[in-house]
C-alpha positions in Angstrom: -31.4 6.1 51.6 -28.6 4.0 50.1 -27.6 4.8 46.5 -28.0 2.2 43.8 -27.0 1.9 40.2 -28.0 -0.1 37.1 -25.2 -2.5 36.1 -24.5 -5.6 34.1 -24.2 -8.9 36.0 -21.3 -11.1 35.0 -21.1 -14.9 35.3 -18.6 -14.6 38.2 -20.9 -12.4 40.2 -19.1 -9.1 39.4 -21.0 -6.1 38.0 -20.0 -3.9 35.1 -21.0 -0.3 34.5 -20.2 -0.7 30.8 -20.9 -3.7 28.5 -18.0 -3.7 26.2 -16.6 -6.3 23.8 -12.8 -5.8 24.3 -10.3 -6.8 21.6 -6.8 -6.9 23.0 -3.3 -7.7 21.7 -1.2 -10.3 23.6 1.9 -8.7 22.1 2.7 -5.4 20.5 3.2 -7.0 17.1 -0.5 -7.6 16.9 -1.5 -4.0 17.6 -2.1 -3.2 13.9 -4.7 -6.0 13.5 -6.4 -5.0 16.8 -6.6 -1.4 15.6 -8.0 -2.5 12.2 -10.7 -4.5 13.9 -11.6 -1.5 16.0 -11.9 0.7 12.9 -14.3 -1.7 11.3 -16.4 -2.0 14.6 -16.3 1.3 16.5 -18.6 -0.2 19.1 -15.8 -2.4 20.5 -13.0 -1.3 22.8 -9.4 -2.0 21.7 -6.5 -2.5 24.0 -3.0 -2.2 22.6 0.3 -1.9 24.4 4.1 -2.2 24.0 4.6 -5.5 25.9 4.4 -9.2 25.3 8.0 -10.1 24.1 11.6 -9.0 24.4 11.3 -8.5 28.1 12.8 -10.1 31.2 10.7 -12.8 32.9 9.3 -10.6 35.7 8.1 -8.0 33.2 6.4 -10.6 31.0 4.6 -12.0 34.1 3.5 -8.5 35.1 2.3 -7.8 31.6 0.3 -11.0 31.5 -1.2 -10.3 34.9 -2.2 -6.8 33.8 -3.8 -7.9 30.5 -5.6 -10.7 32.3 -7.0 -8.2 34.8 -8.2 -5.9 32.0 -10.0 -8.8 30.4 -11.5 -9.9 33.8 -12.6 -6.3 34.5 -16.4 -6.3 34.9 -16.8 -3.7 32.2 -15.4 -6.2 29.7 -18.5 -8.4 28.7 -16.6 -10.5 26.2 -12.9 -10.6 25.0 -11.1 -11.4 21.8 -7.3 -11.8 22.3 -5.2 -11.3 19.2 -1.7 -12.7 19.1 1.1 -13.1 16.6 2.1 -16.7 17.3 5.7 -16.6 18.4 5.5 -14.1 21.3 7.0 -14.9 24.7 3.7 -14.0 26.5 1.7 -17.2 26.1 -1.7 -16.5 24.7 -3.4 -19.7 25.8 -2.6 -18.9 29.5 -3.9 -15.4 29.1 -7.1 -16.6 27.5 -7.6 -19.3 30.2 -7.2 -16.7 33.0 -9.9 -14.4 31.5 -12.2 -17.4 30.8 -12.3 -18.2 34.5 -14.8 -15.4 34.9 -17.2 -17.3 32.7 -17.5 -14.5 30.1 -17.1 -15.3 26.4 -13.4 -15.3 25.4 -12.0 -16.0 21.9 -8.6 -15.9 20.4 -6.8 -15.8 17.0 -3.1 -15.8 15.9 -2.0 -13.7 13.0 0.5 -16.4 11.8 -2.2 -19.1 12.2 -4.6 -17.1 10.1 -2.1 -16.6 7.3 -1.3 -13.0 7.8 -2.7 -9.7 9.1 -5.4 -9.3 6.4 -6.9 -12.7 7.1 -6.6 -12.2 10.8 -8.4 -8.9 10.6 -11.3 -10.4 8.7 -11.6 -13.3 11.1 -11.3 -10.9 14.1 -14.1 -8.7 12.7 -16.3 -11.8 12.3 -15.7 -13.0 15.8 -16.0 -9.6 17.4 -19.3 -9.0 15.7 -20.6 -12.3 17.0 -19.5 -11.3 20.5 -21.3 -8.0 20.1 -24.5 -9.8 19.2 -24.2 -11.8 22.4 -23.4 -9.1 24.8 -26.0 -6.7 23.4 -28.7 -9.0 24.8 -27.5 -8.4 28.4 -29.8 -6.0 30.3 -29.0 -3.7 33.2 -30.1 -4.7 36.7 -30.2 -2.7 40.0 -27.3 -3.1 42.5 -26.0 -1.3 45.6 -22.7 0.4 45.9 -21.3 -2.7 47.5 -20.8 -4.0 44.0 -18.7 -1.0 43.0 -14.9 -0.5 43.0 -13.5 3.0 42.4 -9.9 3.7 41.4 -8.5 7.0 42.7 -5.9 9.0 40.8 -4.4 12.5 40.9 -2.3 14.0 38.1 -1.2 17.4 37.0 -1.7 18.4 40.6 -1.5 22.0 42.0 -1.4 23.5 45.5 -5.2 23.4 45.6 -5.6 19.7 44.7 -5.1 18.8 48.4 -7.5 21.5 49.5 -10.5 21.0 47.2 -10.4 18.1 44.8 -8.7 15.4 46.8 -10.8 16.0 49.9 -13.9 15.9 47.7 -12.9 12.5 46.5 -12.2 11.5 50.2 -15.7 12.4 51.2 -17.1 10.4 48.2 -14.8 7.5 49.2 -16.3 7.5 52.7 -19.8 7.3 51.1 -19.0 4.4 48.9 -17.1 2.5 51.6 -19.9 3.2 54.0 -22.3 1.4 51.6 -20.0 -1.6 51.4 -18.0 -0.6 48.3 -14.3 -0.5 47.6 -11.8 2.2 46.7 -8.3 1.5 45.3 -5.8 4.1 46.4 -2.6 4.0 44.4 0.6 5.9 43.4 3.1 4.6 45.9 5.7 7.2 44.9 3.2 9.9 46.0 2.9 8.4 49.5 6.5 9.3 50.4 6.6 11.0 53.8 3.1 9.8 54.8 3.9 6.2 55.7 3.2 6.7 59.4 -0.1 8.5 58.7 -1.3 5.7 56.4 -0.1 3.0 58.8 -2.1 4.5 61.6 -5.2 4.2 59.4 -4.6 0.5 58.8 -7.1 -2.0 60.1 -4.4 -3.8 62.0 -0.6 -3.8 62.7 0.0 -6.3 59.9 -1.5 -4.1 57.2 0.2 -1.1 58.8 3.6 -2.7 58.5 2.9 -3.7 54.9 2.2 -0.1 54.1 5.4 1.1 55.7 7.5 -1.6 54.0 5.9 -0.8 50.6 6.6 2.9 50.8 10.1 2.4 52.2 11.0 -0.1 49.4 9.9 2.3 46.7 11.7 5.2 48.4 14.9 3.2 48.4 14.5 2.5 44.8 13.8 6.1 44.0 17.0 7.1 45.9 19.0 4.6 43.8 17.7 6.0 40.6 17.6 9.7 41.3 19.8 10.3 44.3 18.7 11.3 47.8 18.3 15.0 47.1 16.4 14.6 43.8 14.1 11.8 45.1 12.7 14.3 47.6 11.8 16.6 44.8 10.3 14.1 42.4 7.5 16.3 41.1 6.8 17.5 37.6 7.5 21.1 36.4 3.7 21.6 36.2 3.3 20.6 39.8 5.9 23.3 40.7 4.2 25.9 38.5 1.0 25.0 40.4 2.6 25.9 43.7 3.9 22.5 45.0 7.4 22.3 46.2 8.3 18.7 47.4 7.0 15.2 47.0 6.0 15.1 50.7 3.8 18.2 50.2 2.2 16.6 47.2 1.8 13.3 49.1 0.0 14.9 52.0 -2.6 16.2 49.6 -2.7 13.0 47.6 -3.6 10.6 50.5 -6.7 12.6 51.4 -8.4 10.9 48.4 -8.7 7.7 50.5 -11.1 9.3 53.0 -11.3 8.6 56.7 -12.1 4.8 56.9 -9.5 2.1 57.7 -7.1 0.7 55.0 -8.0 -3.0 54.8 -5.5 -4.4 52.3 -2.3 -3.8 50.4 -2.0 -5.3 46.9 0.5 -5.4 44.1 0.2 -3.8 40.8 -2.8 -5.1 38.8 -3.8 -7.4 41.6 -7.5 -7.9 42.2 -8.3 -7.0 45.9 -10.2 -9.5 48.1 -11.2 -7.1 50.8 -13.9 -4.3 50.6 -13.2 -0.8 51.8 -9.9 1.1 51.2 -7.2 -0.7 49.4 -3.6 0.4 48.8 -2.2 -0.7 45.4 1.5 -0.5 44.6 1.6 1.6 41.4 4.0 4.3 40.1 2.9 7.9 40.3 2.9 8.1 36.5 -0.8 8.6 35.7 -1.3 6.2 32.8 0.6 3.3 34.4 -1.4 3.8 37.6 -4.8 3.9 35.9 -4.0 0.7 34.1 -3.0 -1.1 37.3 -6.3 -0.1 39.0 -8.4 -1.0 36.0 -6.7 -4.4 35.9 -7.5 -4.6 39.6 -11.2 -4.5 38.8 -12.1 -0.8 39.2 -15.2 -0.1 37.1 -14.9 3.7 37.5 -11.7 5.8 37.8 -11.7 9.2 39.5 -9.0 11.5 38.5 -8.3 14.9 40.2 -6.2 17.6 38.5 -5.2 21.2 39.1 -3.2 21.8 36.0 -5.5 19.9 33.6 -5.2 16.6 31.7 -7.6 15.0 29.2 -6.6 11.4 30.0 -9.2 8.6 29.8 -9.1 4.8 29.6 -10.3 2.3 27.0 -12.8 0.1 29.0 -13.2 2.1 32.2 -14.9 5.6 32.5 -12.6 8.3 34.0 -14.3 11.0 36.0 -12.2 14.2 35.9 -12.3 16.7 38.7 -10.7 20.1 38.6 -9.3 21.6 41.8 -10.1 25.2 40.8 -12.7 27.1 38.8 -10.2 28.6 36.4 -9.2 25.2 35.1 -12.8 24.1 34.9 -13.6 27.1 32.7 -10.6 26.7 30.5 -10.9 23.0 30.0 -14.6 22.5 30.5 -14.8 19.9 27.8 -12.4 17.7 29.7 -13.6 18.2 33.3 -16.7 16.5 34.8 -16.8 18.3 38.2 -15.5 21.5 39.6 -14.2 21.1 43.1 -13.1 24.8 43.0 -16.7 25.4 44.3 -15.2 24.6 47.7 -13.4 28.0 47.5 -16.7 29.7 46.6 -18.7 28.5 49.6 -19.6 24.8 49.1 -18.5 22.4 51.9 -16.4 19.3 51.3 -19.3 17.2 52.5 -21.6 18.8 49.9 -19.1 18.2 47.1 -18.6 14.6 48.2 -22.3 14.0 47.9 -22.3 15.7 44.5 -19.5 13.4 43.4 -21.2 10.3 44.7 -24.3 11.3 42.7 -22.1 11.7 39.6 -20.5 8.3 40.2 -24.0 6.8 40.2 -24.9 8.7 37.0 -21.8 7.4 35.3 -22.4 3.9 36.5 -25.9 4.1 35.0 -24.5 5.0 31.6 -23.9 8.7 31.5 -20.6 9.4 29.7 -17.6 11.2 31.1 -15.9 13.9 29.1 -13.0 11.5 28.4 -15.5 9.0 27.0 -17.1 11.6 24.8 -13.7 12.8 23.6 -12.5 9.2 23.1 -9.4 9.9 25.2 -8.4 6.2 25.6 -4.9 5.7 26.9 -3.2 2.7 28.4 0.4 1.8 29.5 1.5 -1.4 31.3 4.0 -0.9 34.2 7.2 -2.9 34.2 9.6 -3.6 37.0 11.6 -0.5 36.1 10.2 2.3 38.2 8.3 5.1 36.3 7.7 8.5 37.7 
């Protein structure tokens, strides 16, 4: 029997698993006002960042694309964009892009309002009105074909590729089998696996796009780090956990995508058009990667870890999976599922089914540990590579 979940239908036909009013800054100078609105209205979700001005053109374009994607994300029921007024990132274009979804979008400028205090008061008033609107939206039943998962691994250990990532792969196959989509990211953690991934592509064109993408990022890594260091681009925690090279880590990382064909390759924060498995070009750095997938429309993020990390995201729930039982016991308040059970007798297939059931429960409104703990982190990738 196919799984279903209770979600929120948006005017553009997308479906959210959360029903948030999102208040975001268009430039870092407006972060203080956004945070003040959030303190007054804890029910809203705030998005602040370090971008919006003082960057080269390409970085401004990427920041605008990312913020627009976060506003367009189906979990964002309504959006208030707060700007300063003199920033390089043009607020009207950002608002227009989000408004194309048909959801309510409002904007204010701190300079236009006569300062931060006035802007805060006006922002609270608007956000409260938006809350009153979206709270009338009721959940409806949908199939997994309306679901997009973003797949991440961070703080990996030698067991991540044995227990947690294969568990995610089994869940990915279930979601894709029901018509859903999974976004597989972290290009710098695909080094050495390009031929494997290309052989999984739906056709030669997509396969070549995968090879070109990985090779381009590999060349960039060599420029920055040198040929010897680029092959060892893993964190001290990864090494303490038993990993030795980026290729070893990559072989475990790619298992998250499951066994179905790769249907599309997209850029950072780009919204995919195809169902099934999607490769997104993101850095391996966790927060940047999560942000890109959320901007690409993922309503739920799945994050495996062997060393442990509490990271969550403002408007997208993050399911945290431990690769081993010791971590699950030590950081139980941060972990949602223990894939270490694979070492204790459970099969990967059984764990995949358990994770799929958890995905449905989270989609229906159950909170992840990161949501309970309010671990809400966001960082926008720029054209400078981050590892």
